[in-house]
C-alpha positions in Angstrom: 0.0 0.0 0.0 1.4 3.4 -0.9 0.9 6.7 0.8 -1.0 8.0 -2.2 -3.6 5.1 -2.1 -7.2 6.2 -1.9 -8.5 4.5 1.2 -12.1 4.8 2.3 -14.3 3.0 4.9 -17.9 2.0 4.2 -20.6 -0.6 4.4 -21.5 -3.2 1.7 -25.0 -2.5 0.5 -25.1 -5.4 -1.9 -23.0 -8.1 -3.5 -23.8 -9.8 -6.8 -22.0 -11.2 -9.8 -18.6 -10.7 -8.2 -19.2 -7.0 -7.6 -19.8 -5.3 -4.2 -21.5 -1.9 -3.8 -20.1 -0.1 -0.9 -21.6 3.0 0.7 -18.9 5.5 1.8 -19.2 9.0 3.2 -19.4 10.4 -0.3 -20.6 7.8 -2.8 -21.6 4.2 -3.6 -18.6 2.5 -5.1 -18.6 -0.6 -7.3 -15.8 -2.8 -6.0 -14.2 -6.2 -6.4 -12.9 -8.2 -3.4 -9.2 -9.0 -2.9 -8.4 -12.7 -3.6 -7.2 -13.1 -0.1 -10.7 -13.4 1.2 -11.4 -16.4 -1.2 -8.3 -18.1 0.1 -9.5 -17.6 3.7 -12.9 -18.9 2.8 -14.5 -15.6 3.7 -17.2 -14.1 1.4 -18.1 -10.4 1.8 -21.7 -9.9 2.8 -24.2 -7.1 2.7 -23.9 -5.4 6.1 -20.1 -5.8 6.3 -18.1 -2.8 7.4 -15.1 -2.7 5.0 -12.1 -0.8 3.9 -11.9 0.1 0.2 -8.8 1.1 -1.8 -8.4 2.4 -5.4 -9.8 4.9 -7.7 -12.6 5.4 -10.2 -12.9 2.1 -12.2 -10.6 0.1 -9.9 -11.9 -0.1 -6.4 -11.2 -3.2 -4.2 -12.3 -4.3 -0.8 -9.1 -4.8 1.2 -10.4 -5.4 4.7 -13.5 -6.7 6.3 -14.1 -5.6 9.9 -14.9 -8.2 12.6 -18.6 -9.2 12.4 -21.0 -9.3 15.3 -22.9 -12.1 13.5 -23.5 -13.5 10.0 -26.4 -15.4 8.5 -26.5 -17.6 5.4 -30.2 -17.1 4.8 -30.7 -14.2 4.3 -27.0 -13.6 3.4 -26.3 -10.5 5.6 -23.9 -9.6 8.4 -24.0 -7.5 11.6 -27.8 -7.8 12.0 -29.1 -6.0 15.1 -32.8 -6.6 15.0 -35.2 -9.2 13.5 -38.8 -8.1 13.1 -41.0 -11.2 12.9 -44.2 -9.9 11.3 -47.4 -11.9 11.8 -51.0 -11.1 11.2 -53.9 -11.9 13.5 -55.9 -13.3 10.6 -55.6 -14.3 6.9 -53.1 -15.8 7.5 -53.1 -16.6 11.2 -49.8 -16.6 13.2 -47.4 -19.6 12.7 -46.1 -20.2 16.2 -43.5 -22.8 15.2 -41.9 -20.5 12.7 -41.8 -17.6 15.2 -40.2 -19.8 17.8 -37.6 -21.2 15.5 -36.7 -17.8 14.1 -36.5 -16.1 17.5 -34.3 -19.0 18.8 -31.8 -18.6 15.9 -31.8 -14.8 16.3 -31.1 -15.0 20.0 -28.2 -17.4 19.5 -26.7 -15.0 16.9 -27.0 -12.0 19.2 -29.9 -10.5 17.2 -32.8 -9.0 19.1 -36.1 -10.5 17.9 -39.2 -8.3 17.9 -42.6 -9.8 17.3 -45.1 -7.5 15.4 -48.8 -8.3 15.0 -50.7 -6.7 12.2 -54.4 -6.7 11.2 -55.6 -6.4 14.8 -58.0 -3.7 13.6 -59.8 -6.5 11.8 -59.4 -9.2 14.4 -57.7 -8.7 17.8 -55.5 -11.5 19.1 -54.6 -10.7 22.7 -53.7 -14.3 23.4 -50.9 -14.2 20.8 -49.5 -11.0 22.3 -49.7 -12.5 25.8 -47.8 -15.6 24.9 -44.8 -13.7 23.5 -44.7 -10.9 26.1 -44.8 -13.5 28.8 -41.9 -15.3 27.2 -39.8 -12.2 27.4 -40.2 -10.7 23.9 -41.2 -7.3 22.8 -44.5 -8.0 21.1 -46.0 -5.0 19.3 -49.7 -4.6 18.4 -49.5 -2.4 15.3 -53.1 -1.3 15.4 -54.0 -1.5 19.1 -51.0 -0.1 20.8 -50.4 3.6 21.2 -47.1 4.7 19.8 -46.5 1.4 18.0 -44.8 3.0 14.9 -42.7 5.3 17.1 -41.5 2.3 19.1 -40.7 0.3 15.9 -38.6 3.2 14.7 -36.7 3.3 18.0 -36.0 -0.4 17.8 -34.7 -0.1 14.2 -32.6 3.1 14.8 -28.9 2.6 14.3 -29.1 -1.1 13.5 -29.3 -3.4 10.5 -32.9 -4.7 10.6 -34.3 -7.8 8.9 -38.1 -8.1 8.4 -39.5 -11.6 8.1 -43.1 -12.5 7.3 -45.2 -14.6 5.0 -47.1 -13.2 2.1 -50.2 -11.4 3.2 -49.1 -10.3 6.7 -48.6 -6.7 5.7 -44.8 -6.6 5.9 -44.2 -4.2 3.0 -47.0 -1.9 4.3 -45.5 -1.9 7.7 -42.0 -1.0 6.4 -43.4 1.9 4.5 -45.4 3.1 7.5 -42.2 3.1 9.6 -40.2 5.0 7.0 -42.3 6.4 4.1 -39.2 7.5 2.2 -38.2 3.9 1.7 -40.4 3.2 -1.3 -38.7 6.1 -3.2 -35.2 5.3 -1.9 -35.4 1.6 -2.9 -36.3 2.6 -6.5 -33.5 5.2 -6.7 -30.9 2.9 -5.1 -31.8 0.0 -7.3 -30.7 2.0 -10.3 -27.5 3.0 -8.6 -26.7 -0.5 -7.7 -27.3 -1.8 -11.2 -30.2 -4.1 -10.4 -31.0 -4.1 -14.1 -27.6 -5.5 -15.1 -28.0 -8.7 -13.1 -30.8 -11.2 -13.3 -30.4 -12.7 -9.8 -31.6 -10.6 -6.9 -29.6 -10.5 -3.6 -29.9 -9.0 -0.2 -29.6 -5.2 -0.4 -29.4 -2.6 2.4 -31.3 0.6 2.3 -31.1 3.5 4.8 -34.1 3.1 7.1 -35.4 4.7 10.2 -32.0 5.9 11.4 -30.4 2.5 10.5 -30.5 0.0 7.6 -33.1 -2.3 6.2 -32.0 -5.6 4.7 -34.3 -6.2 1.7 -34.3 -10.0 1.6 -36.0 -11.4 -1.6 -37.0 -15.0 -1.4 -36.3 -15.2 2.3 -38.6 -17.3 4.5 -36.3 -18.7 7.2 -33.1 -17.9 9.0 -29.9 -20.0 8.8 -26.4 -19.6 10.1 -23.4 -19.1 7.8 -22.1 -22.6 8.7 -25.5 -24.0 7.6 -26.1 -26.1 10.7 -28.9 -26.1 13.3 -28.6 -24.9 16.9 -27.0 -27.8 18.9 -29.5 -29.5 21.1 -27.5 -28.7 24.3 -27.8 -24.9 23.5 -31.5 -24.7 22.6 -32.8 -24.1 26.2 -30.7 -20.9 26.2 -32.6 -19.7 23.2 -35.9 -19.8 25.1 -35.6 -17.0 27.6 -38.5 -18.0 29.7 -36.7 -21.3 30.6 -33.8 -19.4 32.2 -35.3 -18.9 35.7 -35.8 -22.7 36.0 -32.9 -24.5 34.3 -30.4 -24.2 37.2 -32.9 -26.0 39.5 -33.1 -29.1 37.4 -32.1 -32.4 39.1 -29.5 -33.1 36.3 -27.0 -30.8 34.8 -27.5 -32.3 31.4 -31.3 -32.2 31.6 -33.0 -31.9 28.1 -36.1 -30.3 29.6 -38.3 -32.7 27.6 -39.0 -35.9 29.7 -36.8 -36.0 32.8 -38.1 -36.4 36.3 -36.9 -33.6 38.5 -36.9 -31.1 35.6 -37.7 -27.7 36.9 -38.7 -26.5 33.4 -41.3 -29.2 33.1 -42.6 -28.4 36.6 -43.0 -24.8 35.5 -44.8 -26.0 32.4 -47.3 -28.0 34.6 -47.8 -24.9 36.8 -48.7 -22.8 33.8 -45.6 -20.6 34.0 -44.3 -21.7 30.6 -46.6 -21.6 27.6 -47.4 -25.1 26.1 -47.0 -23.8 22.5 -43.5 -22.6 23.3 -42.5 -25.8 24.9 -43.8 -27.8 22.0 -41.7 -25.7 19.6 -38.7 -26.3 21.9 -39.2 -30.1 21.8 -39.6 -30.1 18.0 -36.3 -28.1 17.6 -34.6 -30.5 20.0 -35.8 -33.5 18.0 -34.6 -32.0 14.7 -31.2 -31.0 16.3 -30.7 -34.6 17.6 -31.5 -36.1 14.3 -28.9 -33.8 12.6 -26.3 -34.6 15.4 -26.9 -38.4 15.0 -26.2 -38.2 11.3 -22.7 -37.1 12.2 
């Protein structure tokens, strides 16, 4: 590196076709990545904080800052908040999907926030009660005063991912939080050359004082290493279990069938929601199946 090298810091907005689009203080730069990352088995991701070197027509990413987390699906790094958007009706909430996504998010150090839409059509206080009791922030979009302001606060300064099946009102919600986004996504798409590539990829947009990860085709979370949460770590991804796990009779208790399990006792007393524990058992079963294959 020479003293005259043009060195800038920025964030990757999108990577596709071997090109990475990096937002710096002054511009969005089209860059290649140095070959050293390939040799290290490290792929730059949207959300990465990077160092860029070069000049017009020849920018390269020379460094990738340490990540706080990284996901394979959607392919994005340094996520701070996962908004799990569900609707009270048409379609109704999918508890198993919510519980799996929130567990993966918590293990990765990502704050999960549950958002319920369409309560102006059909309230669902039971849904909100279940997740608030489990320790999550659960926001009733239509029945909670200051809901949009609270969502903006939770997204501020972070990279946010919004998940939700078709029909739950995810796109409407995003545009309510930040009405500028619809215009910004159109303008930025042109800058990032969406028309020159046929495959769509994760793209970041400035959003509510932070960044929104637009995640086409994304319906579930997965780690970059592509494996599930180990069965021994799953209980730590269900925050309502924490007050009871240390009281179990066995240190390696699975919290599924054992006599002397404090979590099961709390379940019987009604202190843990049955739907949440059923999700936990299903995730344990799948994790053990994956572990036994190895």
